[in-house]
TORTI-172087 format. One record per residue: residue in three letters; x, y, z of N, C-alpha, C in turn. Coordinates in nm, 4 decimals. Each point is the difference from the previous one (the first is absolute). Example, Ala and Ser with C-alpha at 12.3 -4.5 7.8 and 13.67 -1.06 7.14 Angstrom:
% TORTI-172087
REC; Ala; 1.3190; -0.5690; 0.7800; -0.0890; 0.1190; 0.0000; 0.0900; 0.1200; 0.0000
REC; Ser; -0.0350; 0.1050; -0.0720; 0.0820; 0.1190; 0.0060; -0.0770; 0.1090; 0.0730
% end
This chain:
% TORTI-172087
REC; Met; -11.5261; -1.0118; -26.5993; 0.1372; 0.0323; 0.0263; 0.0480; 0.0951; -0.1097
REC; Thr; 0.0661; 0.1054; 0.0423; 0.0479; 0.0983; -0.0977; 0.1390; -0.0389; -0.0500
REC; Ile; 0.0426; 0.0658; -0.1051; 0.1315; -0.0258; -0.0596; 0.1088; 0.0328; 0.1018
REC; Asp; -0.0168; 0.1074; 0.0752; 0.1002; 0.0385; 0.1003; 0.0116; -0.1075; 0.1089
REC; Gln; -0.1130; -0.0573; 0.0396; 0.0018; -0.1053; 0.1007; 0.0698; -0.1258; -0.0545
REC; Ile; -0.0238; -0.0293; -0.1265; 0.0643; -0.1164; -0.0618; 0.1503; 0.0228; -0.0092
REC; Lys; 0.0406; 0.1205; -0.0363; 0.1427; 0.0319; -0.0092; 0.0678; -0.0098; 0.1370
REC; Ala; -0.0738; 0.0287; 0.1066; 0.0561; -0.0006; 0.1353; 0.0150; -0.1414; 0.0559
REC; Leu; -0.0633; -0.0969; -0.0666; 0.0090; -0.1375; 0.0493; 0.1410; -0.0541; -0.0191
REC; Gly; 0.0459; -0.0699; 0.1001; 0.1311; -0.0641; -0.0079; -0.0144; -0.1441; -0.0462
REC; Lys; 0.1133; -0.0643; -0.0182; 0.0023; -0.1388; -0.0451; -0.0773; -0.0905; 0.0966
REC; Asp; 0.0244; 0.0178; 0.1300; -0.0681; -0.0836; 0.0989; -0.1506; 0.0247; 0.0013
REC; Asp; -0.0405; 0.1251; -0.0257; -0.1436; 0.0309; -0.0059; -0.0673; -0.0737; -0.1165
REC; Leu; 0.0655; 0.0032; -0.1162; -0.0557; -0.0681; -0.1172; -0.0059; -0.1513; 0.0194
REC; Leu; 0.1072; -0.0560; 0.0542; 0.0007; -0.1446; 0.0259; -0.1074; -0.0381; 0.1015
REC; Asn; -0.0173; 0.0828; 0.1010; -0.1008; -0.0261; 0.1025; -0.1403; 0.0013; -0.0604
REC; Met; -0.0254; 0.0904; -0.0940; -0.1306; 0.0062; -0.0656; -0.0271; -0.1283; -0.0790
REC; Leu; 0.1061; -0.0637; -0.0505; -0.0148; -0.1241; -0.0756; 0.0043; -0.1240; 0.0896
REC; Gly; 0.0193; 0.0216; 0.1297; 0.0067; -0.1127; 0.0915; 0.1373; -0.0661; 0.0005
REC; Leu; 0.1020; 0.0735; -0.0392; 0.1358; -0.0523; -0.0064; 0.0888; 0.0781; 0.0958
REC; Glu; 0.1222; -0.0493; 0.0172; 0.0966; 0.0735; 0.0808; 0.1399; -0.0216; -0.0564
REC; Thr; 0.0925; 0.0850; 0.0398; 0.1376; -0.0095; -0.0453; 0.0639; -0.1252; 0.0598
REC; Lys; 0.0801; -0.0694; -0.0811; 0.0685; -0.1197; 0.0486; 0.1032; 0.0413; 0.1042
REC; Arg; -0.0023; -0.0690; 0.1126; 0.0930; 0.0304; 0.1075; 0.1296; -0.0769; -0.0208
REC; Ser; 0.1111; 0.0637; 0.0272; 0.1296; -0.0661; -0.0135; 0.0351; -0.0703; 0.1313
REC; Asn; 0.1059; -0.0785; -0.0029; 0.0449; -0.0685; 0.1209; 0.0383; 0.0993; 0.1089
REC; Thr; 0.0535; 0.1130; -0.0396; 0.0385; 0.1027; 0.0969; -0.1217; 0.0510; 0.0769
REC; Asp; -0.1128; 0.0058; -0.0654; -0.1222; 0.0455; 0.0674; -0.0417; -0.0949; 0.1126
REC; Tyr; 0.0424; -0.1246; -0.0068; -0.0310; -0.0972; 0.1048; 0.1121; -0.0086; 0.1035
REC; Val; 0.1245; 0.0047; -0.0462; 0.1143; -0.0226; 0.0875; 0.0276; 0.1185; 0.0918
REC; Met; -0.0048; 0.1201; -0.0517; 0.0356; 0.1168; 0.0800; -0.0883; 0.0174; 0.1245
REC; Pro; -0.1315; -0.0101; -0.0101; -0.0795; 0.0108; 0.1234; 0.0302; -0.1125; 0.0991
REC; Ala; 0.0257; -0.1200; -0.0513; 0.0318; -0.1118; 0.0895; 0.1315; 0.0255; 0.0728
REC; Leu; 0.1003; 0.0513; -0.0722; 0.1279; 0.0317; 0.0637; -0.0146; 0.1123; 0.1022
REC; Ala; -0.0837; 0.0964; -0.0305; -0.0227; 0.1099; 0.0941; -0.0643; -0.0515; 0.1284
REC; Val; -0.0992; -0.0856; -0.0130; -0.0667; -0.0567; 0.1179; 0.0980; -0.0853; 0.0797
REC; Phe; 0.0809; -0.0798; -0.0707; 0.0993; -0.0831; 0.0674; 0.1003; 0.0872; 0.0761
REC; Gly; 0.0468; 0.1058; -0.0634; 0.0959; 0.0900; 0.0644; -0.0572; 0.0652; 0.1244
REC; Val; -0.1231; 0.0473; -0.0100; -0.0646; 0.0618; 0.1162; -0.0162; -0.1032; 0.1114
REC; Gly; -0.0399; -0.1212; -0.0356; -0.0149; -0.1055; 0.0999; 0.1314; -0.0332; 0.0677
REC; Ala; 0.1075; -0.0053; -0.0786; 0.1315; -0.0280; 0.0573; 0.0418; 0.1105; 0.0961
REC; Leu; -0.0215; 0.1251; -0.0401; 0.0359; 0.1114; 0.0878; -0.0821; -0.0005; 0.1287
REC; Val; -0.1278; -0.0286; -0.0110; -0.0851; -0.0064; 0.1190; 0.0470; -0.1135; 0.0904
REC; Gly; 0.0331; -0.1155; -0.0598; 0.0482; -0.1135; 0.0788; 0.1298; 0.0306; 0.0722
REC; Val; 0.0931; 0.0638; -0.0684; 0.1273; 0.0371; 0.0634; -0.0258; 0.0997; 0.1121
REC; Gly; -0.0839; 0.0970; -0.0259; -0.0311; 0.0996; 0.1027; -0.0632; -0.0624; 0.1234
REC; Leu; -0.0965; -0.0874; -0.0216; -0.0643; -0.0674; 0.1142; 0.0994; -0.0879; 0.0737
REC; Gly; 0.0850; -0.0680; -0.0755; 0.1009; -0.0845; 0.0640; 0.0930; 0.0805; 0.0885
REC; Leu; 0.0410; 0.1153; -0.0481; 0.0880; 0.0836; 0.0814; -0.0734; 0.0595; 0.1208
REC; Leu; -0.1255; 0.0356; -0.0199; -0.0772; 0.0555; 0.1119; -0.0265; -0.1032; 0.1081
REC; Leu; -0.0212; -0.1237; -0.0407; -0.0350; -0.1049; 0.0954; 0.1206; -0.0805; 0.0454
REC; Ala; 0.1190; 0.0395; -0.0414; 0.1217; -0.0716; 0.0373; 0.0179; 0.0060; 0.1512
REC; Pro; 0.0453; -0.1107; 0.0597; 0.0123; -0.0032; 0.1458; 0.1244; 0.0702; 0.0539
REC; Arg; 0.0795; 0.0643; -0.0846; 0.1211; 0.0681; 0.0450; 0.0070; 0.1418; -0.0569
REC; Pro; 0.0862; 0.0792; 0.0607; 0.0202; 0.1358; -0.0524; 0.0626; -0.0033; -0.1393
REC; Gly; -0.0124; 0.1089; -0.0716; 0.0477; 0.0086; -0.1379; 0.1461; -0.0339; -0.0181
REC; Arg; 0.0871; 0.0508; 0.0863; 0.1434; -0.0248; -0.0136; 0.0290; -0.1501; 0.0123
REC; Glu; -0.0577; -0.0649; 0.1009; 0.0217; -0.1440; 0.0176; -0.0545; -0.0776; -0.1193
REC; Leu; -0.1155; 0.0418; -0.0483; -0.0607; -0.0682; -0.1140; 0.0880; 0.0135; -0.1240
REC; Arg; 0.0498; 0.1193; -0.0260; 0.0878; 0.0204; -0.1159; 0.1279; -0.0821; 0.0129
REC; Glu; 0.0575; -0.0047; 0.1200; 0.1210; -0.0800; 0.0212; -0.0282; -0.1478; -0.0224
REC; Asp; -0.1143; -0.0470; 0.0490; -0.0376; -0.1403; -0.0190; -0.0196; -0.0322; -0.1482
REC; Ile; -0.0666; 0.0906; -0.0708; -0.0224; -0.0215; -0.1437; 0.1337; -0.0038; -0.0736
REC; Ser; 0.0916; 0.0926; 0.0322; 0.1289; 0.0002; -0.0702; 0.0818; -0.1242; 0.0343
REC; Arg; -0.0086; -0.0489; 0.1244; 0.0684; -0.1260; 0.0357; -0.0560; -0.1162; -0.0801
REC; Arg; -0.1315; -0.0067; -0.0100; -0.0629; -0.1099; -0.0742; 0.0361; 0.0057; -0.1484
REC; Val; 0.0029; 0.1205; -0.0562; 0.0368; 0.0145; -0.1407; 0.1455; -0.0405; -0.0203
REC; Ala; 0.0869; 0.0357; 0.0949; 0.1416; -0.0356; -0.0112; 0.0196; -0.1512; 0.0072
REC; His; -0.0816; -0.0685; 0.0796; 0.0134; -0.1455; 0.0154; -0.0861; -0.0784; -0.0983
REC; Ala; -0.0748; 0.0680; -0.0847; -0.0888; -0.0686; -0.0944; 0.0743; -0.0949; -0.0936
REC; Pro; 0.1159; 0.0376; -0.0567; 0.0694; -0.0946; -0.0889; 0.0389; -0.1295; 0.0710
REC; Glu; 0.0442; 0.0102; 0.1258; 0.0354; -0.1200; 0.0762; -0.1237; -0.0867; 0.0236
REC; Ala; -0.1105; 0.0646; 0.0369; -0.1231; -0.0741; 0.0260; -0.0499; -0.0681; -0.1271
REC; Leu; 0.0095; 0.0696; -0.1130; -0.0433; -0.0588; -0.1264; 0.0900; -0.1160; -0.0404
REC; Ala; 0.1303; 0.0114; 0.0285; 0.0932; -0.1078; -0.0334; -0.0285; -0.1244; 0.0851
REC; Ala; -0.0435; 0.0196; 0.1248; -0.0277; -0.1118; 0.0894; -0.1368; -0.0629; -0.0260
REC; Leu; -0.0830; 0.0671; -0.0762; -0.1361; -0.0478; -0.0225; -0.0072; -0.1394; -0.0625
REC; Pro; 0.0755; -0.0314; -0.1047; -0.0087; -0.1361; -0.0558; 0.0364; -0.1083; 0.1014
REC; His; 0.1014; 0.0267; 0.0822; 0.0399; -0.0986; 0.1016; -0.1115; -0.0189; 0.1030
REC; Lys; -0.0595; 0.1100; 0.0448; -0.1102; -0.0094; 0.0969; -0.1193; -0.0739; -0.0601
REC; Ala; -0.0300; 0.0266; -0.1262; -0.1113; -0.0679; -0.0661; 0.0286; -0.1496; -0.0114
REC; Ser; 0.1239; -0.0341; -0.0320; 0.0385; -0.1410; -0.0111; -0.0140; -0.0703; 0.1350
REC; Glu; 0.0448; 0.0666; 0.1070; -0.0139; -0.0580; 0.1344; -0.1469; -0.0200; 0.0361
REC; Ala; -0.0832; 0.0984; -0.0318; -0.1434; -0.0110; 0.0314; -0.0634; -0.1151; -0.0779
REC; Met; 0.0372; -0.0149; -0.1261; -0.0531; -0.1116; -0.0803; 0.0458; -0.1337; 0.0569
REC; His; 0.1255; -0.0062; 0.0450; 0.0525; -0.1243; 0.0572; -0.0762; -0.0362; 0.1279
REC; Arg; -0.0224; 0.1001; 0.0868; -0.0760; -0.0256; 0.1235; -0.1423; -0.0453; -0.0317
REC; Ala; -0.0629; 0.0669; -0.0954; -0.1366; -0.0379; -0.0374; -0.0025; -0.1407; -0.0558
REC; Ser; 0.0987; -0.0356; -0.0811; 0.0080; -0.1337; -0.0571; 0.0158; -0.1046; 0.1096
REC; Glu; 0.0838; 0.0292; 0.0991; 0.0183; -0.0925; 0.1125; -0.1305; -0.0178; 0.0776
REC; Gln; -0.0712; 0.1097; 0.0225; -0.1261; -0.0080; 0.0739; -0.1025; -0.0823; -0.0769
REC; Val; -0.0080; 0.0180; -0.1306; -0.0936; -0.0784; -0.0811; 0.0381; -0.1470; 0.0039
REC; Ser; 0.1301; -0.0301; -0.0090; 0.0460; -0.1391; 0.0051; -0.0365; -0.0631; 0.1328
REC; Glu; 0.0196; 0.0752; 0.1096; -0.0358; -0.0516; 0.1323; -0.1495; -0.0266; 0.0102
REC; Met; -0.0806; 0.0919; -0.0516; -0.1454; -0.0179; 0.0055; -0.0418; -0.1211; -0.0834
REC; Met; 0.0609; -0.0183; -0.1148; -0.0324; -0.1162; -0.0862; 0.0402; -0.1294; 0.0702
REC; His; 0.1170; 0.0013; 0.0649; 0.0465; -0.1186; 0.0705; -0.0925; -0.0337; 0.1164
REC; Glu; -0.0463; 0.1038; 0.0742; -0.0910; -0.0224; 0.1120; -0.1351; -0.0533; -0.0485
REC; Asn; -0.0475; 0.0470; -0.1138; -0.1301; -0.0456; -0.0523; 0.0059; -0.1437; -0.0493
REC; His; 0.1158; -0.0458; -0.0469; 0.0114; -0.1373; -0.0508; 0.0304; -0.0987; 0.1120
REC; Ser; 0.0340; 0.0486; 0.1178; 0.0315; -0.0897; 0.1126; -0.1219; -0.0491; 0.0690
% end
């Protein structure tokens, strides 16, 4: 190896010759993952819109209606969950009573 070739070597070249590599930061791991996630989300949205059973205008109107009613639906969620738990509890009690009879 000549002096000119040695001068042309970069940091990564020298580390590679020693069997080492530059320490990767968290950004080196997170950014590609976020990029893949973003592309996947865009592909999913695109496929969803392409395969939607209604025309675009109807779909957009439906989405905006659902978004407008989302706070009401979220507010009703605890009550619905409580009712479902109560029904499940009653069914379990009935099954236990039938098994002991």
